[in-house]
C-alpha positions in Angstrom: 24.5 23.2 -12.7 21.0 22.4 -11.5 19.4 25.9 -11.0 15.7 25.9 -10.7 15.4 29.6 -10.2 17.6 30.3 -13.2 15.4 28.1 -15.4 18.1 25.5 -16.1 16.9 21.9 -16.6 18.4 18.8 -15.1 21.5 17.2 -16.6 20.6 14.6 -19.3 21.4 11.7 -17.1 18.9 13.0 -14.4 16.3 13.7 -17.1 16.5 10.1 -18.3 16.3 8.7 -14.8 13.3 10.8 -14.0 11.5 9.8 -17.2 12.3 6.1 -16.6 11.1 6.2 -12.9 8.0 8.1 -14.0 7.2 5.4 -16.6 7.9 2.5 -14.1 5.6 4.1 -11.4 3.0 4.9 -14.0 2.9 1.3 -15.1 2.7 0.0 -11.5 -0.1 2.4 -10.7 -2.1 1.4 -13.8 -1.6 -2.3 -13.0 -2.8 -1.7 -9.4 -5.9 0.2 -10.4 -6.8 -2.3 -13.2 -6.4 -5.2 -10.8 -8.5 -3.3 -8.2 -11.3 -2.9 -10.7 -11.1 -6.6 -11.6 -11.3 -7.6 -7.9 -14.2 -5.3 -7.3 -16.1 -6.6 -10.2 -15.9 -10.2 -8.7 -17.0 -9.4 -5.2 -18.4 -5.8 -5.2 -20.9 -6.7 -2.5 -18.1 -7.5 0.1 -17.1 -3.8 0.3 -13.5 -2.9 1.0 -11.5 -6.0 1.6 -7.8 -6.0 2.5 -6.9 -7.0 -1.0 -8.7 -3.9 -2.4 -7.2 -1.6 0.1 -3.7 -2.8 -0.7 -4.2 -2.2 -4.4 -5.7 1.2 -3.8 -2.8 2.3 -1.6 -0.1 0.9 -3.8 -1.7 2.4 -6.9 -2.2 5.8 -5.2 1.4 5.9 -4.0 2.9 5.1 -7.3 0.6 7.6 -9.1 1.9 10.2 -6.7 5.5 9.3 -7.5 4.6 9.5 -11.2 3.4 13.1 -10.8 6.4 14.0 -8.6 8.9 13.0 -11.3 7.0 14.7 -14.1 6.5 17.9 -12.1 10.2 17.8 -11.1 11.2 18.0 -14.7 8.8 20.8 -15.4 9.8 22.8 -12.3 13.5 22.5 -13.1 13.1 23.7 -16.7 10.5 26.5 -16.0 12.1 27.7 -12.7 9.1 27.3 -10.4 9.9 29.2 -7.2 7.4 27.3 -5.0 8.7 23.9 -6.1 12.0 24.2 -4.4 10.2 24.9 -1.1 6.9 23.7 0.3 5.2 22.5 -3.0 8.0 20.2 -3.9 8.2 18.9 -0.3 4.5 18.0 -0.2 4.5 16.2 -3.6 7.7 14.3 -2.5 6.4 13.3 0.9 2.7 12.5 0.1 3.3 9.2 -1.9 6.0 8.0 0.6 3.5 8.2 3.4 0.9 6.1 1.4 3.6 3.6 0.6 4.7 3.2 4.2 1.0 3.0 5.3 0.5 0.1 3.0 3.3 -1.9 4.5 2.2 -0.9 8.0 -1.2 -2.4 7.1 0.6 -5.6 6.0 2.5 -5.7 9.3 -0.8 -5.3 11.2 -2.3 -8.4 9.5 0.9 -10.4 10.2 0.7 -9.4 13.8 -3.0 -10.5 13.8 -2.1 -13.9 12.5 0.8 -14.4 14.8 -1.3 -13.5 17.9 -4.7 -14.7 16.7 -5.2 -17.4 19.3 -4.2 -15.1 22.2 -6.0 -11.9 21.1 -9.2 -11.6 23.1 -9.8 -8.0 22.1 -10.4 -8.9 18.4 -12.5 -11.9 19.3 -14.7 -9.7 21.5 -15.1 -7.2 18.7 -16.1 -9.9 16.3 -13.1 -9.2 14.1 -11.1 -11.8 12.2 -8.1 -11.4 9.9 -10.0 -13.5 7.3 -13.0 -11.2 7.2 -13.5 -8.0 5.1 -11.0 -5.3 6.1 -13.2 -2.3 6.3 -16.8 -3.4 5.7 -18.8 -6.5 6.5 -21.7 -7.7 4.5 -25.0 -6.2 5.5 -27.8 -8.5 6.7 -30.3 -7.0 4.3 -29.7 -8.5 0.9 -32.0 -6.0 -0.8 -29.7 -3.0 -0.1 -28.6 -1.1 -3.1 -25.2 -2.1 -4.5 -24.0 1.4 -4.7 -24.8 2.1 -1.1 -22.9 -1.1 -0.1 -19.8 0.0 -2.0 -19.6 3.6 -0.9 -21.4 3.7 2.5 -19.2 3.9 5.6 -21.9 3.3 8.2 -20.9 -0.4 8.6 -17.1 0.1 8.6 -15.4 -2.3 11.1 -11.7 -2.3 11.6 -9.5 -4.3 13.9 -7.7 -2.7 16.8 -4.3 -2.9 15.1 -5.7 -1.5 11.8 -6.9 1.5 13.8 -3.4 2.0 15.0 -2.2 2.1 11.4 -4.8 4.7 10.6 -3.7 6.8 13.6 0.0 6.6 12.6 -0.8 7.5 9.0 -2.8 10.5 10.2 0.0 11.6 12.4 2.5 11.3 9.5 0.2 13.5 7.4 -0.1 16.1 10.2 3.7 16.2 10.6 4.1 16.6 6.9 1.6 19.5 6.8 3.3 21.2 9.8 6.7 20.9 8.1 5.4 22.2 4.8 4.0 25.3 6.6 7.3 25.9 8.4 9.1 25.6 5.0 6.7 28.0 3.4 7.3 30.5 6.3 11.0 30.0 5.9 10.8 31.5 2.4 10.6 34.9 4.0 13.1 36.9 5.9 13.4 35.0 9.1 15.6 32.5 11.0 13.8 29.4 9.8 15.9 27.2 7.5 13.6 25.4 5.2 16.2 22.9 4.0 17.1 21.9 7.6 13.4 21.3 8.4 13.0 19.1 5.3 16.2 17.2 6.1 15.0 16.5 9.6 11.7 15.2 8.4 13.2 12.8 5.8 15.8 11.5 8.3 13.1 10.8 10.9 11.0 9.2 8.3 13.9 7.0 7.2 14.4 5.8 10.8 10.7 4.9 10.9 11.1 3.0 7.7 14.1 1.1 9.2 12.0 0.1 12.2 9.2 -1.0 9.8 11.6 -3.2 7.8 12.8 -4.8 11.0 9.3 -5.4 12.3 8.3 -7.0 9.0 11.4 -9.2 9.2 10.6 -10.4 12.7 6.9 -11.1 12.2 7.6 -12.6 8.8 10.0 -15.0 10.4 7.5 -15.9 13.2 4.7 -16.5 10.6 7.1 -18.5 8.4 8.0 -20.8 11.3 4.4 -21.3 12.2 3.3 -22.0 8.7 6.0 -24.6 8.3 4.2 -26.8 10.8 1.1 -26.9 8.5 1.5 -29.6 5.9 -0.5 -28.5 2.9 0.2 -27.2 -0.6 -1.5 -23.9 0.1 0.3 -23.3 3.3 3.6 -24.0 1.6 2.8 -21.4 -1.1 1.8 -18.8 1.4 4.8 -19.5 3.5 7.2 -18.6 0.7 5.2 -15.5 -0.2 5.6 -14.3 3.4 9.3 -15.0 3.3 9.7 -13.2 0.0 7.9 -10.2 1.2 9.9 -10.0 4.4 13.3 -10.3 2.6 12.3 -7.7 -0.1 11.1 -5.3 2.6 14.2 -5.5 4.6 16.6 -5.1 1.7 14.7 -2.4 0.0 13.8 -0.4 3.1 17.3 -0.6 4.4 18.8 0.6 1.1 16.4 3.6 0.8 16.9 4.6 4.5 20.7 4.5 4.2 20.5 6.7 1.1 18.3 9.1 2.9 20.5 9.4 6.0 23.8 9.6 4.2 22.8 11.9 1.3 20.3 14.6 0.3 18.7 12.6 -2.5 15.1 12.9 -1.3 15.6 16.7 -1.3 16.9 17.0 -4.8 14.0 19.3 -5.6 15.7 21.8 -3.3 19.1 21.7 -4.9 18.8 24.9 -6.9 22.3 26.3 -6.3 24.6 23.3 -6.1 26.7 21.4 -8.7 25.8 17.7 -8.9 27.3 14.7 -10.6 24.6 13.5 -13.0 25.7 9.8 -13.1 26.3 9.5 -9.3 23.0 11.2 -8.5 21.2 9.1 -11.0 22.5 6.0 -9.4 21.3 7.1 -6.0 17.9 8.1 -7.4 17.5 4.6 -8.8 18.6 3.1 -5.5 16.2 5.3 -3.5 13.1 5.3 -5.6 13.3 2.2 -7.8 14.8 -0.2 -5.2 13.3 1.5 -2.2 9.7 1.9 -3.5 9.0 0.5 -7.0 10.4 -3.0 -6.3 8.4 -3.6 -3.1 5.2 -2.2 -4.7 5.6 -4.5 -7.7 6.3 -7.5 -5.5 3.2 -6.9 -3.4 1.1 -6.7 -6.6 2.7 -9.9 -7.8 2.0 -11.8 -4.6 -1.6 -10.6 -4.5 -2.2 -11.2 -8.2 -4.7 -14.0 -7.7 -8.3 -12.9 -8.1 -10.8 -14.0 -5.4 -13.3 -16.6 -6.4 -16.7 -15.2 -7.6 -19.4 -15.4 -5.0 -22.9 -16.6 -5.7 -25.7 -14.6 -4.1 -28.2 -16.1 -1.7 -31.0 -15.6 -4.2 -29.3 -17.9 -6.8 -28.7 -20.5 -4.1 -32.3 -20.4 -3.0 -33.6 -20.7 -6.6 -31.4 -23.8 -7.2 -32.5 -25.4 -3.9 -36.2 -24.8 -4.8 -35.7 -26.3 -8.3 -34.0 -29.3 -6.8 -36.8 -30.0 -4.3 -39.4 -29.9 -7.0 -37.6 -32.4 -9.1 -39.0 -35.8 -8.1 -36.5 -37.7 -10.2 -33.6 -37.0 -8.0 -33.0 -39.4 -5.2 -30.3 -37.5 -3.2 -31.5 -36.0 0.1 -32.2 -32.3 -0.3 -30.6 -31.3 2.9 -27.3 -33.0 1.9 -27.4 -31.3 -1.6 -28.1 -27.9 -0.1 -25.2 -28.3 2.3 -22.8 -29.4 -0.5 -23.9 -26.4 -2.6 -23.3 -23.9 0.2 -19.9 -25.5 1.0 -18.8 -25.2 -2.7 -19.8 -21.5 -2.8 -17.9 -20.5 0.3 -14.9 -18.3 0.0 -11.5 -19.9 0.5 -9.6 -18.9 3.7 -7.8 -15.6 3.6 -4.0 -15.8 3.1 -1.5 -14.0 5.4 -0.8 -11.5 2.6 
């Protein structure tokens, strides 16, 4: 029996699975945040690039799952009344929204790359998929570094990234509305809290299925386009795109099918039902580990390469001045300056 209100804990199999999933998500979150700090230390003056945003969202999502699994064990053993209603629903739904938003952002960049030559809107706005995601460099090189990192006055986003932000806000609004209805359903009224939660997770599962299909379609289009480019870098990026598309389709489909056919996402609400510990544990692994942890880890692995360190304009100017004053060098200064600036440019952004 799994009785939250009676104070009974999960079966041993479920306890082991929750602890294992919490450890996995905790490790993924730690890796994501550590990598984010390393990336930021190399190009802090660029602001929030797409690579930083991906690591932030993946880390935050897995950190949310970590707290969910830990709090689920505490709630089951201590009999928290609120957990089996609105509190458990919010903690369950919040990291899933961040996870889906990260892959929506990935889809938006793939769409940008597939329609880059025909997209006049982004060109008019001065946006390019290879530029900084949220913030461009300021013209004033004397601006304080802290203000460049945390100021939002110069935020620039593409039109498709704005759609991702809008969809994410709508998801959060729906989640809050459902949580309020679930909380109201705790009283003596006709509102069935479990039905509201089930409708929410089913609709979200359908959205995840569409997201997986969209990633598969645009991943295939981008893969075919990159096959025409003969270069070692294009070949590497091509297989990264293919791997992400395949992993997304397989993992999203499996988690969506588990959601639609079972009540696994609502296990926090099962306070009066007998459950099979082994069968439920298998479904939990399929839903959370395969459905969320594996895609998150794969994205981190694909984006593991650190960006090249950038040299500030002041250092370039000092080197140029030193060169001009050296009479022993016979190379033309303008050619040397051009070569120096070319060697310090950032490599072209990848489709990931």
